[in-house]
C-alpha positions in Angstrom: 7.2 -49.6 9.2 5.2 -46.7 10.5 1.5 -45.9 10.4 2.2 -42.1 10.2 0.1 -40.5 7.5 1.4 -37.6 5.5 -0.5 -34.3 5.7 -2.1 -35.0 2.2 -3.2 -38.5 3.3 -4.8 -37.1 6.5 -6.6 -34.4 4.4 -7.7 -37.1 1.9 -9.1 -39.3 4.6 -11.2 -36.5 6.0 -12.3 -35.4 2.5 -13.4 -39.0 1.9 -15.5 -38.8 5.1 -17.2 -35.6 3.9 -18.0 -37.2 0.5 -19.5 -40.1 2.4 -21.7 -37.5 4.0 -20.2 -37.7 7.5 -21.6 -34.5 9.0 -19.0 -34.6 11.8 -16.2 -33.3 9.5 -18.2 -30.7 7.5 -21.2 -30.0 5.4 -22.2 -30.5 1.8 -23.9 -27.5 0.1 -25.8 -27.6 -3.2 -25.3 -24.7 -5.6 -28.4 -22.7 -6.6 -28.8 -24.6 -9.9 -28.3 -28.0 -8.3 -30.8 -27.1 -5.7 -33.3 -26.4 -8.4 -32.9 -30.0 -9.8 -35.7 -32.5 -9.0 -35.0 -34.2 -5.7 -34.4 -37.5 -7.4 -31.6 -36.1 -9.5 -30.1 -34.4 -6.4 -30.1 -37.8 -4.6 -28.5 -39.5 -7.6 -25.8 -36.9 -7.6 -25.2 -37.3 -3.9 -25.0 -41.1 -4.3 -22.5 -40.7 -7.2 -20.5 -38.4 -5.0 -20.6 -40.9 -2.1 -19.4 -43.8 -4.3 -16.7 -41.8 -6.2 -13.3 -43.4 -5.9 -11.7 -42.9 -9.3 -8.8 -40.7 -8.2 -5.7 -40.6 -10.3 -2.6 -38.4 -10.5 -4.4 -36.5 -13.3 -7.4 -35.5 -11.3 -5.8 -35.6 -7.9 -2.3 -34.1 -8.3 -1.8 -33.2 -4.6 -3.3 -36.4 -3.2 -6.0 -34.6 -1.1 -9.1 -35.8 -3.0 -10.7 -32.4 -2.7 -12.2 -32.1 -6.2 -14.5 -34.5 -8.1 -16.1 -34.4 -11.5 -19.4 -36.2 -11.9 -21.7 -36.9 -14.9 -25.4 -37.5 -14.8 -27.7 -37.6 -17.7 -25.1 -36.1 -20.0 -24.5 -33.1 -17.7 -21.2 -32.4 -15.9 -21.0 -31.5 -12.2 -18.1 -30.5 -9.9 -17.7 -31.0 -6.2 -15.1 -28.8 -4.5 -14.0 -28.9 -0.9 -13.0 -25.7 0.9 -11.4 -25.6 4.4 -12.4 -23.1 7.2 -11.3 -22.5 10.8 -14.0 -24.3 12.8 -14.1 -21.8 15.6 -14.6 -18.9 13.1 -17.2 -20.9 11.1 -19.3 -21.4 14.2 -19.4 -17.6 14.6 -20.5 -17.1 11.0 -17.1 -16.1 9.8 -15.2 -17.5 6.9 -11.6 -17.8 7.7 -9.4 -20.2 5.7 -8.1 -23.2 7.8 -4.4 -23.2 8.8 -4.4 -27.0 9.3 -6.9 -28.7 7.0 -5.5 -32.1 8.2 -6.8 -31.4 11.8 -10.4 -32.4 12.2 -10.5 -30.6 15.6 -9.8 -27.1 14.1 -11.1 -27.4 10.5 -14.6 -27.4 9.1 -15.0 -28.7 5.5 -17.6 -27.2 3.1 -18.1 -29.2 0.0 -20.1 -27.5 -2.8 -21.8 -29.6 -5.5 -22.3 -27.4 -8.6 -22.9 -27.5 -12.3 -19.6 -27.3 -14.1 -20.5 -23.9 -15.6 -20.8 -22.5 -12.1 -17.1 -23.1 -11.3 
């Protein structure tokens, strides 16, 4: 038996780290409307995001765990992860990552937004 992970499994593990708010792999941004919520609600959403683990083939068809739907107080929120070339990101450029499974070359940006902003 081998411990080799598939590309999707490698991406999923790094995405899990981002949702757990590991700033070594990327950053979490709040959309404008989520940023206008009271701080307590923002913290509740971030905690729900951190604890989310209800992935299934229906909501995670590619196995990368890069999209989450959350509900708080009857409102629906989405969290979407995008991948950028780290070297470009550090220069203020947004260039899509060629190897999102590589933590050394890819910077993750997760955006937490109201569902109507997607």
